[in-house]
C-alpha positions in Angstrom: 126.6 100.7 -21.3 123.0 99.8 -22.0 123.6 96.2 -21.0 125.4 97.3 -17.8 122.5 99.7 -17.0 119.9 96.9 -17.5 121.9 94.5 -15.4 122.2 97.1 -12.6 118.4 97.7 -12.8 117.7 93.9 -12.5 120.1 93.6 -9.6 118.3 96.5 -7.9 114.9 94.9 -8.5 116.2 91.6 -7.2 117.5 93.3 -4.0 114.2 95.1 -3.5 112.2 91.9 -4.0 114.4 90.1 -1.5 114.0 92.8 1.1 110.2 93.0 0.6 109.8 89.2 0.8 112.0 88.9 3.9 110.1 91.6 5.7 106.7 90.5 4.4 106.8 86.7 4.3 103.6 85.1 2.9 103.0 87.9 0.4 101.4 87.1 -2.9 103.3 87.5 -6.2 100.9 90.4 -7.0 101.9 92.2 -3.8 105.6 91.7 -4.5 105.1 93.0 -8.0 103.3 96.1 -6.8 106.0 96.8 -4.2 108.9 96.4 -6.5 107.1 97.8 -9.6 107.5 94.7 -11.8 104.8 94.4 -14.4 104.8 90.6 -15.2 104.8 87.5 -13.2 107.3 85.9 -15.6 109.8 88.7 -14.8 109.2 88.3 -11.0 109.7 84.5 -11.2 112.9 84.9 -13.1 114.2 87.1 -10.3 113.0 84.6 -7.7 114.9 81.8 -9.5 118.0 83.9 -9.2 117.4 84.2 -5.5 116.6 80.5 -4.9 119.9 80.1 -3.1 119.0 82.7 -0.5 117.9 80.7 2.6 116.1 83.8 4.0 113.5 83.7 1.3 113.8 80.2 -0.1 114.3 77.1 2.1 114.5 73.6 0.6 113.0 74.8 -2.7 110.1 76.6 -1.1 109.7 80.4 -1.3 108.2 82.7 1.4 105.7 83.8 -1.3 102.2 82.4 -1.2 99.7 81.9 -4.0 96.2 80.6 -3.2 97.2 79.7 0.4 100.2 77.6 -0.7 103.8 78.6 -0.8 105.4 78.7 -4.3 108.1 76.2 -5.0 111.0 76.2 -7.5 109.1 73.5 -9.5 106.1 75.8 -9.6 108.1 78.6 -11.1 109.8 76.4 -13.6 106.5 75.0 -14.7 105.1 78.5 -15.0 108.1 79.7 -17.1 107.8 76.6 -19.2 104.1 77.2 -19.9 104.0 80.9 -20.1 107.5 81.9 -21.1 107.3 79.9 -24.3 103.8 80.3 -25.7 104.5 77.9 -28.6 102.7 74.7 -27.9 100.9 76.1 -24.8 97.6 77.9 -24.5 98.0 81.6 -23.6 97.2 82.7 -20.1 94.1 84.6 -21.1 92.7 81.6 -22.9 93.4 79.3 -19.9 91.7 81.7 -17.5 88.6 82.1 -19.7 88.4 78.3 -20.2 88.5 77.7 -16.4 86.0 80.5 -15.7 83.6 79.0 -18.3 83.5 75.6 -16.6 83.2 77.1 -13.1 80.4 79.4 -14.2 78.5 76.6 -15.9 78.9 74.2 -12.9 78.2 76.8 -10.2 74.5 76.8 -11.0 74.4 73.1 -10.1 76.6 73.3 -7.0 80.1 73.3 -8.4 82.7 71.1 -10.1 85.1 68.7 -8.6 88.9 69.4 -9.0 89.4 66.1 -10.9 86.7 67.1 -13.5 88.0 70.6 -13.9 91.5 69.2 -14.3 90.2 66.8 -17.0 88.9 69.8 -19.0 92.1 71.7 -18.4 94.1 68.8 -19.8 91.8 68.8 -22.9 92.7 72.4 -23.5 96.4 71.7 -23.3 96.0 68.8 -25.7 94.6 71.2 -28.3 98.0 72.9 -28.4 100.3 70.0 -28.1 100.0 66.2 -27.5 103.2 66.4 -25.5 101.7 67.1 -22.0 103.5 67.7 -18.7 103.2 65.2 -15.9 99.9 65.1 -14.1 101.4 66.7 -11.0 102.6 69.6 -13.1 99.2 70.0 -14.7 97.5 70.1 -11.4 99.9 72.7 -10.0 99.4 74.8 -13.1 95.6 74.6 -12.7 95.9 75.6 -9.0 98.0 78.6 -10.0 95.5 79.7 -12.7 92.7 79.4 -10.1 94.7 81.8 -7.9 95.2 84.1 -10.8 91.5 84.3 -11.3 91.1 85.2 -7.7 93.8 87.9 -8.1 91.5 89.6 -10.6 88.7 89.8 -8.0 86.8 86.6 -9.0 85.8 84.9 -5.8 86.0 81.1 -5.8 84.7 78.8 -3.1 87.2 76.0 -2.6 86.4 72.8 -0.6 87.8 72.9 2.9 89.7 70.0 4.5 87.2 67.4 5.8 84.3 68.9 4.0 81.8 66.5 2.4 81.3 69.0 -0.5 84.4 68.6 -2.8 83.2 71.1 -5.4 84.7 74.3 -6.6 82.3 77.1 -7.5 82.1 80.8 -8.2 81.0 82.8 -5.1 78.2 84.8 -6.6 74.4 85.0 -6.5 72.7 84.2 -9.8 69.9 86.6 -10.8 68.7 85.9 -14.3 68.1 88.8 -16.6 64.4 88.8 -17.4 61.8 91.3 -18.5 59.4 92.8 -15.9 56.6 90.7 -17.4 58.6 87.5 -17.0 59.7 88.5 -13.4 56.0 89.0 -12.5 55.1 85.6 -14.0 57.9 83.9 -12.0 56.8 85.6 -8.9 53.1 84.6 -9.4 54.3 81.0 -9.8 55.7 81.0 -6.3 52.2 82.0 -5.0 50.9 78.7 -6.4 52.8 76.8 -3.6 51.4 78.7 -0.6 50.2 76.3 2.1 51.7 73.3 0.3 54.7 71.1 1.2 56.9 73.6 -0.6 55.6 76.6 1.3 58.7 77.3 3.5 61.3 76.8 0.7 59.3 78.9 -1.9 58.7 81.6 0.7 62.4 82.3 1.0 62.7 82.4 -2.8 59.7 84.8 -2.9 61.4 87.2 -0.4 64.6 87.1 -2.5 62.7 87.9 -5.6 61.0 90.8 -3.9 64.4 92.3 -3.0 65.9 91.5 -6.4 63.4 91.8 -9.3 61.2 94.4 -7.6 63.9 96.3 -5.7 63.0 99.6 -7.3 59.2 99.0 -7.1 58.3 97.2 -3.9 54.7 98.0 -4.3 54.5 95.7 -7.4 55.0 92.5 -5.3 52.4 93.8 -2.7 49.8 94.4 -5.5 50.4 91.0 -7.0 49.7 89.3 -3.7 46.6 91.4 -3.1 45.1 91.2 -6.6 45.7 87.5 -7.3 43.9 84.8 -5.5 44.8 81.2 -6.3 42.4 78.3 -5.5 43.4 74.7 -5.0 43.8 71.9 -2.5 46.3 72.9 0.2 47.3 71.5 3.6 46.0 72.9 6.8 49.5 72.6 8.4 52.1 72.5 5.6 55.0 73.2 8.1 54.5 69.7 9.5 55.5 68.0 6.2 57.8 70.5 4.5 60.9 69.2 6.3 60.0 65.6 5.4 59.8 66.5 1.7 63.2 68.2 1.9 64.7 65.1 3.5 63.1 62.9 0.9 64.6 65.0 -1.9 68.0 64.5 -0.4 67.5 60.8 0.0 66.4 60.4 -3.6 69.4 62.4 -4.9 71.9 60.5 -2.7 70.3 57.0 -2.9 70.1 56.1 0.8 67.3 54.4 2.8 64.8 56.1 5.0 62.7 54.8 7.9 59.2 56.2 8.0 56.1 56.0 10.1 53.3 55.8 7.6 49.5 56.2 8.0 47.5 54.5 5.3 44.0 55.5 4.1 42.4 53.4 6.9 44.3 55.3 9.6 46.6 52.4 10.4 50.2 53.4 11.3 53.1 51.2 10.4 56.9 51.4 10.3 58.5 51.0 6.9 62.1 51.0 5.5 62.0 52.6 2.1 64.4 53.0 -0.8 63.1 56.2 -2.4 63.5 56.2 -6.2 61.7 59.4 -7.1 59.1 62.0 -6.2 55.9 63.0 -8.1 53.6 66.0 -7.6 50.0 65.9 -8.6 47.8 69.0 -8.0 50.1 70.1 -5.1 50.0 66.6 -3.5 53.5 65.0 -3.3 54.1 61.2 -3.6 57.3 59.2 -3.1 57.9 56.3 -5.4 59.9 53.7 -3.5 60.8 50.1 -2.9 60.1 48.7 0.5 62.8 46.7 2.3 64.3 44.1 0.1 61.2 43.7 -2.1 61.4 44.4 -5.8 57.9 45.8 -6.0 57.7 49.5 -6.5 55.0 51.3 -4.5 53.6 54.8 -4.1 53.3 56.7 -0.8 51.7 60.1 0.0 54.3 62.4 1.6 51.7 64.1 3.8 50.8 60.6 5.3 54.4 60.2 6.6 54.3 61.1 10.2 58.0 60.7 10.9 61.1 60.2 8.8 64.7 59.2 9.8 67.4 59.3 7.1 70.0 56.5 7.1 72.7 58.4 5.2 75.2 55.6 5.6 72.8 52.9 4.4 73.1 53.3 0.7 71.2 51.2 -1.9 71.9 50.5 -5.6 69.6 52.6 -7.7 68.0 50.2 -10.3 69.6 51.0 -13.7 66.6 49.8 -15.6 64.1 52.1 -13.7 62.8 55.3 -15.2 60.5 57.5 -13.2 59.0 59.0 -16.4 58.3 55.5 -17.9 56.9 54.2 -14.6 54.4 57.1 -14.2 53.9 57.8 -18.0 50.9 55.7 -18.6 49.3 56.2 -15.2 46.2 58.4 -14.9 47.7 59.8 -11.7 50.6 58.3 -9.7 49.4 54.7 -9.0 50.3 51.9 -11.4 48.5 49.0 -9.7 46.7 47.7 -12.9 47.6 47.0 -16.5 47.5 49.7 -19.2 44.2 49.5 -21.1 42.0 51.4 -23.5 39.4 53.7 -22.1 36.7 55.4 -24.2 34.5 58.2 -22.7 31.7 60.1 -24.4 31.4 63.8 -23.3 28.2 65.7 -23.7 27.9 68.8 -26.0 27.9 71.1 -22.9 31.5 70.2 -22.0 32.9 69.0 -25.3 34.6 72.2 -26.2 36.3 72.3 -22.8 37.5 68.7 -23.2 39.0 69.4 -26.6 41.0 72.4 -25.3 42.6 70.5 -22.4 45.0 67.5 -22.3 44.3 65.3 -19.4 46.7 62.4 -20.4 49.6 62.0 -22.8 47.7 59.3 -24.8 44.5 61.4 -25.1 42.9 61.4 -28.6 39.6 62.6 -30.0 38.2 59.6 -31.9 34.7 60.7 -32.7 32.8 64.0 -33.0 29.0 63.6 -33.3 26.5 66.0 -35.0 24.9 66.8 -31.7 28.3 68.2 -30.5 29.3 65.3 -28.2 32.8 63.8 -28.5 34.4 60.4 -27.8 37.8 60.6 -26.2 40.2 57.7 -26.0 43.0 57.0 -23.5 45.6 54.3 -23.0 46.1 54.3 -19.3 46.4 52.5 -16.0 45.5 53.6 -12.5 41.8 53.5 -13.3 40.8 53.9 -9.6 42.1 57.4 -9.8 40.5 57.9 -13.1 37.1 56.8 -11.7 37.2 59.6 -9.2 37.9 62.1 -12.0 35.0 60.7 -14.1 32.6 61.1 -11.2 33.4 64.8 -11.1 31.7 65.3 -14.5 28.4 63.9 -13.3 25.9 63.1 -16.1 28.1 64.9 -18.7 30.3 61.9 -19.3 29.6 58.2 -20.1 32.1 55.4 -19.9 31.9 53.3 -23.1 34.8 51.0 -22.2 36.3 49.0 -20.5 33.2 47.2 -19.1 34.6 46.8 -15.6 35.2 50.5 -15.2 31.6 51.2 -16.6 30.2 48.8 -13.9 32.1 50.5 -11.1 31.0 53.9 -12.1 27.4 52.7 -12.3 27.6 51.1 -8.9 29.0 54.3 -7.4 26.3 56.4 -9.0 23.6 54.0 -7.7 25.0 54.4 -4.1 25.0 58.1 -4.5 21.4 58.1 -5.7 20.4 55.8 -2.9 22.1 58.1 -0.3 20.1 61.1 -1.6 16.8 59.3 -2.0 16.5 58.5 1.7 
């Protein structure tokens, strides 16, 4: 009698499922389960297999039930029952979903993860349970179903649309890190450093989001920080003219395509150049693009705020040099220019500024090699780009003396004599 009752109950469930699906084509498994009061997908799918011969709800092996925007097939159901109906040798559903969510969450901060990469990780999880894997097509269908299950739990996933250049999957959520009020204030203050620079527009939108996020309950905090902090430094008179150029250069650097620019050199002469941008460097709020010009192997440095116009050639890709490292290229330079060999520089700083010099690091190679009884110190560097270094030395006036190299000492002397002559007239 118990078996008969159970069989009758299953027949009633099957009839109810058939009626709901035929009157609500395109429903999701979760909607069918709620309508028929079935508590597991495995039970629903076993009922559907029994109804697979009913042409009103299943035609040519495809059911009128949709999961993730795609109709469920008999093969899908059989794969599901194989993977979930017999847990031995297969990872449990909960573990699979947590595994997928982990990789989506990690990748979403960097723009997302391609399906092929996600499928590779998914396959690695399956291999941990059994070396006997289903076919690739079956694994991909299983992954798509698990993505749809995540969505059924209210986890929004952005999927690439047909024809879209972005092929990445990502979680649809805004990331707001959990930080203390002191850290939030420090982060907010760091955005103020970029006012009236090339990053002004981009950072301003970040600043507004921080005001509505970190300081949502205390809007006066952001107002007070802006009023009571004043940041000095070199800025641009019209940063909006160059902000978009910097944004286009960032994209060209990341995607390795050529750009055509109209560039004004220090003499005011304008020229047209085709550049292969290899990297970007910022020094005291001034941005430089490190690039090759045309087909030349020589790598040069250009100031971004001296680029008057820029046209991106997205389809004109170039091969990024595998032996090039931006850090290594800039590492020994005093600033951003590498137009002379690395050489030893020794400077003697007077007692008036010695303590300040010892507290600050001006170059990675900096070393204190001598401390005199009068309080003066000798600092040694291994650097190139000495033209930029000369300008820095002149800022110290008579509180620094160039000991070596001799050519740099002569150039500083000649500049000091020209200054003295100018003021003695």
